[in-house]
N, C-alpha and C positions, 0 to 999 in steps of 0.2 A: 506590644511586642514588636521589636524591630528586626528587620532583615538586613544582614550584612553579607554582601556577595564579594568573594575573592576571585577576581578575574585572572585566568591563567591562560597561557599560550597552549596551542595544540602540541601534543607529544611531550609535554612537561613530565618530569619524573618526581616522585615523592616517596619517601620511606617513613612510615609511621611506626613508632616503637611498639614492640610486642614482647611479653615476658619470655625469657629464654633461660636455659640452664646455666650458661656462662657467657663470658664476653666473646669467646670465639664464635658462638652461634647467634650472637645478638642481632646480626644484620641479615640472617638467613631466612627470616620471615617478616612479614609486615601486616599490620592491620589494614583493612581496605578503606577505613575512614580514620580521621583524626578524632579520637574520643574527647569528650568534654574535659576530662582531667588533664589531658595533654594540651588542649587549647588554653585552659587556665594557667598552666605552667608557662606557656608561651607569653601570655599577656603579662603575667607577673615579672617574668625575666626581662621583657621589653622595658618595663618601667624601671626595674632595678638597674639596667644598663645605662639608661640615659637620665634618670631622675631618682637616684637611689633612695632618697629620703621619703619618697612617696609610695614605695613598694608595699610597706606595711599597711598604709592607708587602703590600698586597693585590695589587699588580702582581707582586711577587716570588712570591707563592703561585701565581699563574697561570703565571708563567715556569717555576717548578719543577714544574709540573703536579700540584700538590697540589689544585688546583681544575680540574675539567673541566666545561664547559657545552655544551649544545646551542644551536641557534638557537631562536627563539620560534615555536612552531607553534600551530595551532588545536585546540580541543576543543569538542565540543557537549556541553552539560551540562544536567542537571536534578537534582532532589533524589536520584535513585536511580542515575544512571549518568553516566559520562564516556566519550564516544567520542573517542579521541585520534587525531589525524592525523599522519602521518609523510611525509617526502619520498619521491617515486617514485624507485626505483633508476634510475640514468642509462642503463643498458644495455637498457631495456625494448624499444625498437624493434629492437635487434639480435637479440633472442630470438624475434621473430616469424618465422613460416615465410615463405620467399620467395614461396609461392603464396597468401599471405593477401590478402584483399580490400583494395584501396587505402583504402576508407573506414575500415577498422579501424585502419590505420596512422595515419590522421588522428586517430581517436578516442584512440589511445594517446598521441599527441603532446600532445593537449589536457589530458590528466590531469596534475595537479601533485602531488596528495597521495593516499595510500592510508590507510585506517584501520589502526590497529595490528593489529587482528585479521586483516585481509587478509594482512598480511606474516607474522603468526604462522602462519596456515593454509597459505599457499602459498609464502612466501619469495620468492626471486629469480625464480621461474618463475610469478609471478602472472599474467603475460600469457597463459599457456596456459589459464587459467580465467576469462578476462575475461567470457565470456558468462554466467557464474554470478554476476557482481557487479552491483551497482546503482550508478548514477551520481547524484550531487547536485552540480551545478555542475562544478567541475574536480576532484572527488574521487570515489573508488570505495570502496564499503563492502560488507559481506556482506549477504545477503538478510535474515537475521534482525535485523540492525541497521536495515536500511531499513524494516522493518515497524514499528519504534518511532518513526521520524521521517519517515514518508512524506509529511507535509504540508510538509516543508522542501525548498526547491528550490536553496538555496545556503548556504554557511557564511560567505561574505564577498563584497562587491561592490567593483568597481573603478570609481571615478568621477573626473570632471575638472570643475574650476570655474575660471572666468576672473575675475581681480581687476584692479584698477587699482593700479599701483605708486606708492605715496605716499612711499616711502622709497628714493630712488635709490641705486645703488651705483656707485662709480667715475665720477661725473659723468654718469650716465644721465639722460635726461629724466624729469621728474616726470609723473605721470598716464599712464605707459606701461602698456599691457595686458600681463599675463603670466598663465600658467596654473599651477594647482596640482593635481597628481594626488593622490588619496588613496584609501585603502580604507575601507569603511564596513561595520560589522556589521549584519546584518539584524534586523528585528523578527519573531521566530518565534512560532508558536502553541504552545499546550499546555506553557507554562512552560519551553521549551527556550531556551538562550542560547548564543551563540558567545562563548567565552572564549579567552584566550591561555594557553599553558603552556610551560615549558621544564624541562629535566632538568639535574641537577647531581650530580656525583660529588665529595663533600667528605669521603670516608671517611678521608683522610690528614691531616685537620686536627685540631688540638687544640681544646679548648673555647674559648679566647680567639680563635683564628683563625676558628672557626666563627661566633662572635658577631659578629666584624667583617664576615664575608660576609653574615650575616643582617641586620645593620644596614644594609648597602648595598642589599640586596634590598628590605627594608621601605620604604626611601625612595622606591622607584618609585611608591608610592601618592601621595606628595606632589610628586614631581618629574615624574611621567608618563613616557611613552615615545612616540616616533613623532610629533614635532611639538610646537609651542609651545602650551601650554594657554591662553594669553591670546588666542589666535585660534581656539579651539575644537577643538584637536587633542590627542590623547595622554592623555586622562583614564583613569585606572585606579581603580576603586572600592575594590578590596580586594586585598591580596596574601595568598594562602593558602599558608603554608609547610608545612602538614601536612594536605592534603586527605583527606577520608574515603574517597575512592575514588582512590588513587594509580595512577600508571603502573606496571604490572608486566609485564615482558617474558617471555612464556612460549611460545616457538616450538614448533610441533608436532614438528619434527625438529631434531636438533642439526646445525648447519651449520659449515662450515670457513671461511667468509668473513665479512667485516664490512661494515656500512653506516655511512657517516659521517652524523652528525646536525648538523654545523656546517661552517664553512669551514675549510680546512686549507692550511697552507704547509709542504710537506715540508722537513725540515731538511737533507736530503742527497739525492744521486742514488739511493743505496741505499733510502732511504725512499720516494722517488717510484716506484721500480720495484715496490714492493709493491702499488701500485694497478693493477688491470687494467681498470677502467672509470671514467671521470671526465669531468666537464665543467669548463671553466675560466671563472672570472669575474674581472673586473678591478675592484679596489677602490682607494680612495684617490684622489689626484689633485686634491683640492679646492683651489680658489684661496683663499689666506688673506689676501692683500692685493693691491694693484694690480700687483705685480711677481713675486710668489712663489706657487708652488703646491706642495702636498704630493706626495711621490713616489707613483706607482702601483705596485701589486703584484698579480701574478696568483695566484689562489687556486683550490683545488679545491672545487667546489660541494658542497652537501648532496646526499646520495644517491649519492655516489661509492662504489665498491666496492674492497676490498683483500683480499689474502690474510690469513688470520687471523694475528695476532701479539699477544704479550703486552706489547709496547712501545707506550706512548702516543706517537703520531707528532705531528710538527708543531713549530712554534716561534712566538714573537712577533717580528714584524718592525717595525723602526724606519722610519717613513715621513716623519719630520721633515726639513725642508730642510737643517738643519745637523747631522744625525745626533746630536742631543742627547737623544733619547728623549722629546721633548715630545709627539710623536704616535706612537701604537703601533697595530698591527693584530694581533689575536689570531688565530693560525693553528693552535691546538690545539683539539680537540673530543672529544666523546663518540662512541662507536661502539656498534652493536648487532651481535651475532652474527646472520648472515644466511644 
């Protein structure tokens, strides 16, 4: 499993797509992370733009599960350490005692991410040890991690800005007000930076296939992610394919279950039954012209839990209007033993 770090400047802005009722409200909310299906689209589009005849090859590698990716998460980095954040397991509130204080239930609901070391140390039962953990923003970390970054109060901020619509869509009035939601990376003290990272399993690729994947990933530096660069969003300063301090999963105990790190579309009822805790997110549905919209698809969210299996679950779903594979959603992802 490879670690790929997207190094970004402090106070950079990103907008990650989220399903909305129409094009007018499409920018008024943002996902706090770049989901694995959006990362997949970015990688395929990068190849299609610069090496069009290779795009179908890359899609096939994903379809055959020779490439598995996670969603894009945050890491706090300096020259000596990376603190990697992972999705909170979705069953956290169900594991709280019925007698627990109501405020603690609210605190658990607010948490979105846990540091890698929290999950390595406590696994699925991290909520039993929540009083031992330290909070920064919507994340929990171990106390010794907190001692290194105690001046940091958050890893990312959620902001909203109002614009005037100078390019109408479908006959809308010009100079109409609209809102854009975005996330913004903070300016930290002591040489700390908020970066993005994602994980890739490319162990089944041959050299030429791996070069194609790396070509696509490296183009993120020039094409960006999370918004149009010409309006100040999506800048990535560097793509690090071989970081000095990579993600290494070393759980304290061997577990029998798995945690999903991306969005999943089970390929069958039998696959779906392997999940014992999950959240559902609706993706797709974007309007592509005045009369047509892409199909929506329900997917299992990051942090879902399933019984251990050697099978890589999920599938790629065609959401195009005419079922011609012109628009695809990736529903396979990496998992961690949990």
